[in-house]
C-alpha positions as CSV (number, residue, x, y, z in Angstrom):
1,M,13.8,-17.3,-9.7
2,K,16.9,-17.4,-12.0
3,F,20.0,-15.6,-10.4
4,T,22.6,-13.5,-12.4
5,I,26.2,-14.0,-11.6
6,L,28.8,-11.4,-12.4
7,V,32.4,-12.7,-13.0
8,I,35.2,-10.2,-12.6
9,D,38.5,-11.3,-13.7
10,D,41.2,-9.8,-16.0
11,E,42.1,-13.2,-17.6
12,E,39.8,-13.8,-20.3
13,N,40.3,-17.7,-20.0
14,I,39.2,-17.7,-16.5
15,R,36.2,-15.3,-17.3
16,N,35.0,-17.5,-20.3
17,G,35.5,-20.7,-18.2
18,L,33.4,-19.6,-15.4
19,A,30.8,-18.3,-17.5
20,A,30.4,-21.4,-19.2
21,N,30.3,-23.4,-15.9
22,F,27.6,-21.1,-14.6
23,E,25.5,-21.2,-17.6
24,L,25.7,-25.1,-17.6
25,E,24.3,-24.5,-14.0
26,D,21.4,-22.5,-15.3
27,Y,22.4,-19.2,-14.1
28,N,22.4,-15.8,-15.9
29,V,26.3,-14.9,-16.4
30,R,27.7,-11.4,-16.7
31,T,31.5,-10.9,-17.2
32,A,33.8,-8.0,-16.8
33,S,37.5,-7.6,-17.3
34,S,38.0,-5.2,-14.8
35,G,36.8,-3.8,-11.3
36,K,35.5,-0.7,-12.7
37,E,33.6,-2.6,-15.5
38,G,32.4,-4.8,-12.8
39,L,31.1,-2.0,-10.4
40,D,29.4,-0.3,-13.4
41,Y,27.5,-3.6,-13.9
42,I,26.4,-3.8,-10.2
43,S,25.4,-0.3,-10.2
44,K,22.7,-1.2,-12.7
45,G,21.1,-3.4,-10.0
46,D,20.5,-6.8,-11.7
47,I,23.3,-8.6,-10.0
48,D,22.7,-11.4,-7.7
49,L,26.2,-12.4,-6.9
50,V,29.8,-11.6,-7.6
51,I,32.9,-13.6,-8.1
52,T,36.0,-11.5,-8.4
53,D,39.8,-12.0,-8.8
54,L,41.6,-10.3,-6.2
55,R,44.8,-9.0,-7.8
56,M,43.6,-6.7,-10.7
57,D,45.1,-3.5,-12.3
58,G,43.1,-0.3,-11.5
59,I,40.3,-1.2,-9.0
60,S,41.3,-4.3,-7.3
61,G,39.0,-7.1,-5.9
62,E,39.6,-5.6,-2.3
63,E,38.2,-2.5,-3.4
64,V,35.3,-4.4,-5.0
65,V,34.4,-5.9,-1.8
66,R,34.5,-2.8,0.3
67,R,32.2,-0.9,-2.4
68,V,29.7,-3.8,-2.6
69,A,29.4,-4.0,1.1
70,V,28.6,-0.4,1.5
71,E,26.6,0.2,-1.7
72,N,25.0,-3.1,-2.1
73,P,25.2,-5.1,1.3
74,G,22.8,-7.8,0.2
75,I,24.8,-9.1,-2.7
76,P,27.5,-11.9,-1.6
77,V,31.0,-11.5,-3.2
78,I,33.2,-14.7,-3.5
79,V,37.0,-13.6,-4.0
80,L,39.4,-15.7,-6.1
81,T,43.1,-15.5,-5.0
82,G,46.6,-17.2,-5.5
83,H,48.2,-19.0,-2.7
84,G,50.7,-16.4,-2.1
85,S,47.7,-14.0,-1.5
86,I,45.6,-15.9,1.3
87,D,46.2,-13.1,3.8
88,S,44.7,-10.4,1.5
89,A,41.6,-12.8,1.0
90,V,41.4,-13.2,4.8
91,N,41.2,-9.3,5.1
92,A,38.6,-9.1,2.1
93,M,36.5,-11.4,4.3
94,R,36.7,-9.0,7.0
95,D,35.8,-6.2,4.6
96,G,32.8,-8.1,4.0
97,A,33.3,-11.1,1.4
98,Y,31.2,-14.2,1.6
99,D,34.0,-16.6,0.8
100,F,37.4,-17.2,-1.0
101,L,39.0,-19.8,-3.0
102,T,42.4,-20.3,-4.1
103,K,43.6,-20.9,-7.7
104,P,43.8,-23.4,-9.6
105,L,40.1,-23.8,-8.9
106,N,37.9,-26.7,-7.7
107,L,34.8,-25.9,-9.9
108,D,32.5,-28.4,-7.6
109,Q,33.5,-26.8,-4.4
110,L,32.9,-23.2,-6.0
111,N,29.5,-24.4,-7.2
112,M,28.7,-25.5,-3.9
113,I,29.7,-21.9,-2.2
114,V,27.7,-20.3,-4.9
115,K,24.9,-22.4,-4.4
116,R,24.6,-21.7,-0.5
117,A,25.3,-18.0,-1.0
118,L,22.3,-17.4,-3.6
119,E,20.2,-19.5,-1.1
120,G,21.0,-16.9,1.5
121,R,20.4,-14.4,-1.1
122,E,16.9,-15.6,-1.8
123,L,16.1,-15.8,1.6
124,S,17.2,-12.3,1.9
125,L,15.1,-11.0,-1.0
126,Q,12.0,-12.9,0.3
127,H,12.4,-11.3,3.7
128,Q,12.6,-7.8,2.0
129,I,9.4,-8.5,-0.3
130,L,7.7,-9.6,3.0
131,R,8.7,-6.5,5.0
132,S,7.6,-4.4,1.9
133,E,4.1,-6.0,2.0
134,L,3.9,-5.6,5.7
135,E,4.8,-1.9,5.4
136,T,2.3,-1.4,2.7
137,V,-0.5,-3.3,4.6
138,H,0.3,-1.0,7.7
139,A,0.4,2.1,5.1
140,Q,-2.9,1.2,3.8
141,G,-4.3,0.8,7.3
142,E,-8.0,0.0,7.2
143,M,-8.2,0.1,3.5
144,I,-9.5,-3.2,2.1
145,G,-9.8,-4.3,-1.5
146,K,-7.9,-6.3,-4.2
147,S,-10.1,-5.0,-7.3
148,S,-8.2,-3.6,-10.1
149,Q,-9.7,-0.1,-9.0
150,M,-8.2,-0.5,-5.7
151,Q,-5.0,-2.0,-6.8
152,R,-4.5,1.0,-8.9
153,L,-5.4,3.4,-6.2
154,Y,-2.7,1.8,-3.9
155,Q,-0.2,2.4,-6.7
156,L,-1.2,6.0,-6.8
157,I,-1.0,6.4,-3.0
158,G,2.4,4.7,-3.2
159,K,3.7,7.2,-5.9
160,V,2.3,10.5,-4.4
161,A,3.1,9.8,-0.5
162,P,6.9,10.4,-0.6
163,S,6.3,14.0,-2.1
164,K,5.3,17.2,-0.5
165,A,2.5,17.9,-3.2
166,S,-1.0,18.7,-2.0
167,V,-3.6,16.0,-3.0
168,L,-7.3,16.3,-3.6
169,I,-9.2,13.3,-2.8
170,T,-12.8,12.9,-4.4
171,G,-15.5,10.4,-4.2
172,E,-19.0,9.8,-2.9
173,T,-20.0,9.8,0.7
174,G,-18.9,6.8,2.5
175,V,-16.2,5.6,0.3
176,G,-13.2,6.0,2.6
177,K,-11.6,9.2,1.5
178,E,-10.0,9.5,5.0
179,L,-8.7,6.1,4.9
180,V,-6.7,7.4,1.7
181,A,-5.6,10.3,3.6
182,R,-4.3,8.2,6.3
183,A,-2.6,5.8,4.0
184,I,-1.0,8.7,2.2
185,H,0.3,9.9,5.4
186,N,1.4,6.6,6.8
187,S,3.5,6.0,3.7
188,S,5.2,9.4,3.7
189,P,8.5,10.6,5.4
190,R,5.9,12.5,7.9
191,K,4.4,9.3,9.1
192,D,6.3,9.6,12.7
193,K,4.2,12.5,13.5
194,E,0.3,12.5,14.1
195,M,-1.9,13.6,10.9
196,I,-4.2,16.7,12.1
197,I,-7.5,16.3,10.8
198,V,-10.3,19.1,10.4
199,N,-14.0,18.3,9.4
200,C,-14.7,21.5,7.5
201,S,-18.4,20.9,7.3
202,A,-18.6,20.4,11.2
203,L,-17.6,23.8,12.3
204,S,-19.5,27.1,11.7
205,E,-17.9,29.7,9.6
206,S,-16.7,31.7,12.7
207,L,-15.1,28.7,14.3
208,L,-13.5,27.4,11.3
209,E,-10.8,30.0,10.8
210,S,-10.1,29.9,14.6
211,E,-9.6,26.2,14.4
212,L,-7.4,26.3,11.3
213,F,-5.1,29.2,12.4
214,G,-5.6,29.6,16.1
215,H,-6.5,32.9,18.1
216,E,-4.7,34.9,20.5
217,K,-6.2,35.6,23.9
218,G,-8.9,38.2,23.9
219,A,-9.0,38.3,20.0
220,F,-13.0,37.8,20.3
221,T,-15.4,37.2,23.0
222,G,-14.9,34.1,24.8
223,A,-11.1,33.8,23.6
224,D,-9.8,33.3,27.0
225,Y,-6.5,32.0,26.2
226,L,-4.1,31.4,23.2
227,K,-4.9,28.7,21.0
228,K,-2.8,26.9,18.5
229,G,-4.6,26.3,15.1
230,R,-4.4,23.1,13.2
231,F,-1.9,24.3,10.7
232,E,0.4,25.1,13.8
233,L,-0.1,21.8,15.3
234,A,0.5,19.9,11.8
235,H,4.0,21.4,11.5
236,G,6.1,19.0,10.0
237,S,3.2,16.5,9.4
238,T,-0.1,16.2,7.3
239,L,-3.1,18.3,7.6
240,F,-6.4,16.6,6.4
241,L,-9.3,18.8,5.4
242,D,-12.2,16.9,5.0
243,E,-15.3,18.4,3.3
244,I,-13.0,21.2,1.7
245,G,-16.0,22.2,-0.5
246,E,-17.8,23.8,2.6
247,I,-15.4,26.3,3.4
248,N,-16.4,30.1,3.1
249,A,-15.0,32.5,0.7
250,A,-12.9,34.4,3.6
251,T,-11.3,31.3,4.8
252,Q,-10.7,30.2,1.2
253,V,-8.3,33.3,0.8
254,K,-6.6,32.6,3.9
255,L,-6.0,28.9,3.1
256,L,-4.7,29.9,-0.3
257,R,-2.1,32.4,1.3
258,V,-0.9,29.4,3.6
259,L,-0.6,27.2,0.9
260,Q,1.4,29.6,-1.4
261,E,3.6,31.2,1.3
262,K,3.6,28.7,4.2
263,K,2.7,31.4,6.7
264,F,-0.1,32.8,8.6
265,E,-1.2,34.7,11.6
266,R,-3.4,33.8,14.4
267,V,-6.8,35.5,14.6
268,G,-6.3,38.8,16.5
269,G,-2.4,38.2,16.2
270,Q,0.4,40.1,14.7
271,E,3.1,37.5,14.6
272,T,3.7,35.8,11.4
273,I,3.9,32.0,11.8
274,E,5.9,29.8,9.3
275,V,5.0,26.1,8.9
276,D,6.0,23.0,6.9
277,V,2.7,21.5,6.4
278,R,1.6,18.8,3.6
279,V,-2.2,19.6,2.9
280,V,-4.4,16.6,1.9
281,A,-7.9,17.6,1.2
282,A,-11.3,15.8,0.4
283,T,-14.7,16.5,-0.9
284,N,-17.8,14.7,-2.3
285,R,-18.5,17.6,-4.3
286,N,-17.4,18.5,-8.0
287,L,-15.1,21.3,-7.2
288,E,-14.9,22.1,-11.0
289,D,-18.6,23.0,-10.9
290,E,-18.3,24.8,-7.6
291,V,-15.7,27.0,-9.3
292,K,-17.8,27.8,-12.4
293,A,-20.5,28.6,-10.2
294,G,-18.5,31.2,-8.1
295,R,-18.7,29.3,-5.0
296,F,-14.8,28.0,-4.8
297,R,-11.9,30.0,-5.7
298,E,-10.3,28.8,-8.8
299,D,-6.7,29.5,-7.9
300,L,-7.3,27.6,-4.6
301,Y,-8.9,24.7,-6.5
302,Y,-5.5,24.3,-8.6
303,R,-3.6,24.7,-5.4
304,L,-5.2,21.7,-3.7
305,N,-5.3,19.8,-6.9
306,V,-1.7,19.0,-7.7
307,V,-2.6,15.4,-7.6
308,H,-6.3,14.1,-7.7
309,L,-7.1,10.7,-6.3
310,E,-10.7,9.6,-7.0
311,V,-11.9,6.8,-4.6
312,P,-14.4,4.5,-6.4
313,A,-17.7,3.7,-5.3
314,L,-18.5,0.4,-3.9
315,R,-20.9,-0.6,-6.7
316,E,-18.0,0.0,-9.1
317,R,-15.8,-2.6,-7.0
318,K,-18.4,-5.1,-6.1
319,E,-15.6,-7.9,-6.1
320,D,-14.3,-6.2,-2.9
321,I,-17.6,-7.0,-1.0
322,P,-16.9,-10.2,0.2
323,L,-13.5,-9.1,1.4
324,L,-15.2,-6.2,3.2
325,I,-18.1,-8.6,4.8
326,D,-15.3,-11.1,6.1
327,A,-13.5,-8.1,7.8
328,F,-16.4,-6.6,9.3
329,I,-17.9,-9.7,10.7
330,K,-14.5,-10.3,12.4
331,E,-14.5,-6.8,13.7
332,F,-18.1,-7.1,15.3
333,S,-17.3,-10.6,16.5
334,A,-14.6,-9.3,18.5
335,E,-16.5,-6.2,19.6
336,N,-19.4,-8.3,20.9
337,G,-17.9,-11.3,22.2
338,R,-19.5,-13.4,19.6
339,D,-18.5,-15.9,16.9
340,L,-20.3,-14.3,14.1
341,K,-21.4,-16.1,11.0
342,I,-23.2,-14.9,7.7
343,D,-25.4,-17.3,5.5
344,A,-25.2,-17.4,1.8
345,K,-28.4,-15.7,1.1
346,A,-27.7,-12.8,3.2
347,K,-24.3,-12.6,1.6
348,S,-25.5,-12.8,-1.8
349,A,-28.1,-9.9,-1.1
350,L,-25.2,-7.7,0.1
351,F,-23.4,-8.5,-2.8
352,K,-26.3,-7.6,-5.2
353,Y,-27.1,-4.5,-3.6
354,D,-25.8,-1.1,-4.9
355,W,-24.8,0.7,-1.7
356,P,-25.5,4.2,-2.3
357,G,-23.8,5.0,0.9
358,N,-20.9,2.8,0.1
359,I,-18.7,1.2,2.7
360,R,-20.0,3.2,5.5
361,Q,-23.5,2.0,4.7
362,L,-22.2,-1.5,4.3
363,R,-20.5,-1.2,7.7
364,H,-23.6,0.1,9.6
365,C,-25.7,-2.6,8.1
366,L,-23.7,-5.5,9.4
367,E,-23.2,-3.8,12.6
368,G,-26.9,-3.5,13.2
369,A,-27.3,-7.3,11.8
370,S,-24.5,-8.6,14.2
371,V,-26.7,-7.0,17.1
372,M,-30.0,-8.4,16.0
373,C,-29.3,-11.6,14.7
374,N,-30.2,-14.9,16.5
375,D,-27.7,-17.7,17.4
376,N,-24.8,-15.8,16.0
377,E,-25.8,-16.2,12.2
378,I,-26.6,-13.3,10.2
379,R,-29.6,-14.2,7.9
380,L,-31.4,-12.3,5.2
381,E,-34.1,-11.0,7.3
382,D,-31.3,-9.5,9.7
383,L,-30.4,-7.0,7.1
384,G,-33.5,-4.9,6.9
385,P,-36.3,-4.6,3.9
386,E,-34.0,-2.6,1.7
387,I,-31.2,-4.8,1.5
388,S,-33.1,-8.1,1.9
389,S,-35.0,-7.3,-1.3
390,A,-32.1,-7.6,-3.3
391,G,-31.7,-11.1,-2.4
392,G,-34.5,-12.5,-4.5
393,E,-33.5,-15.2,-6.9
394,G,-32.2,-14.4,-10.5
395,A,-29.3,-13.9,-12.6
396,V,-26.0,-14.6,-11.2
397,I,-24.0,-11.3,-11.0
398,V,-20.3,-11.6,-11.7
399,P,-18.5,-8.3,-12.1
400,L,-15.6,-7.6,-14.8
401,G,-11.9,-7.6,-13.9
402,I,-12.0,-10.5,-11.4
403,T,-10.1,-14.1,-11.7
404,L,-12.0,-17.2,-12.8
405,E,-11.5,-18.5,-9.1
406,E,-13.1,-15.4,-7.5
407,A,-15.9,-15.7,-10.4
408,E,-16.4,-19.3,-9.6
409,R,-16.6,-18.5,-5.8
410,I,-19.5,-16.1,-6.6
411,I,-21.3,-18.5,-8.9
412,I,-21.2,-21.0,-6.1
413,E,-22.1,-18.7,-3.4
414,Q,-25.1,-17.2,-5.3
415,N,-26.6,-20.4,-6.4
416,L,-26.1,-22.0,-2.9
417,A,-28.1,-18.9,-1.7
418,A,-30.9,-19.5,-4.2
419,N,-31.0,-23.1,-3.1
420,K,-31.5,-22.0,0.4
421,G,-27.9,-23.7,1.4
422,N,-28.8,-27.0,0.2
423,K,-25.4,-28.3,-1.1
424,S,-26.9,-31.3,-2.8
425,K,-29.1,-29.3,-4.9
426,T,-26.5,-26.8,-5.5
427,A,-23.9,-29.4,-6.7
428,E,-26.6,-31.0,-9.0
429,V,-27.5,-27.5,-10.5
430,L,-23.9,-26.8,-11.1
431,G,-23.0,-30.1,-12.5
432,I,-20.5,-31.1,-10.1
433,E,-20.1,-33.6,-7.1
434,R,-21.2,-32.7,-3.8
435,K,-17.7,-33.5,-2.3
436,T,-16.1,-31.1,-5.0
437,L,-18.7,-28.5,-3.9
438,S,-17.6,-28.7,-0.5
439,R,-13.9,-28.6,-1.4
440,K,-14.3,-25.7,-3.3
441,L,-16.4,-24.1,-0.1
442,G,-13.5,-24.9,1.9
443,D,-15.5,-27.2,4.2
444,S,-13.5,-29.5,6.4
């Protein structure tokens, strides 16, 4: 990367001379004639290293060092001083300066110090990037995919997660809506508390209200103790309402009130309970159609649909299928204590199939195949007739929106499957050497 150096000095000749020197060293250079002007540059966020004179009118070099150490601690500051101000330069080092040089300057020595400081800066930036990537991976949890659709979804999750806005997640059954909800929660300021989950379709109408809002002892037959509802348990955290389209009209009214007023009463109770809960809801229904049909309240729909995230179906992001296959194979290998593999023809069939049940169906398919396969290798016949019928020979399927490297890999794997794993024949069909094919497949 090309670094940007800021030179702060009230003497024009020194500013211009240092700027010319660093430009010859292939750095971007900014110059400032005062401490205030220099701090304004730094506040814009594009400075990698600061060189400042110690004695200047107004904001001194010492103040620049202190401000940078507090406000931009990753930026190294090199102090320039006269022989009579060495004690002040030492104090600046204590305040956070990287190094100091006395005037007149030795440019070779200065260039060496700058190079060393920027090497440290680069390592620090790389560490920040790595930490950010690790945090992103942690936040995404079990979400897998590098397709353009998934990258866009990751970006939207990153934008919405820090807010308190309600989120409505839609998508077909099995696409991973709960994983999206977890990613939002794990990227939010509420991540230190457990996300509370309610599957609205799994509870009867009579139980759902008690589950959401709790009940007092004696509120109804069988209410033998006070029970806190999920809203109360989710105070300060995230409440995930899965299959929100299944709730009845009465519960819709009470849910709307909580979203509007942040308060409710337990079933059979008089005490009003206030909560701070971030609601994330999911459904595989079209709630707009439900509203038009009179089965879902329009005002509740708009309260839930502050931010809308659509999770793509697996058939719309087929380039992610190989990643999912690898992840599931590793998971089931660990679970069953087996070193499972999958042959090219089976992988090709999995890729070609449209997966109406999405990721959940793919996972269940591979889980069953991992149990039924012989000698630890999953073959086409282990996938079941519905899937294996997709493994017949035919045109190579390459989805849009993937890199040439990924497309090449798909073409190789599908040709290899069509040739029943015969690498020599596959290489001949593709017009490449067999050793080239082996190298592209990653064979040792």
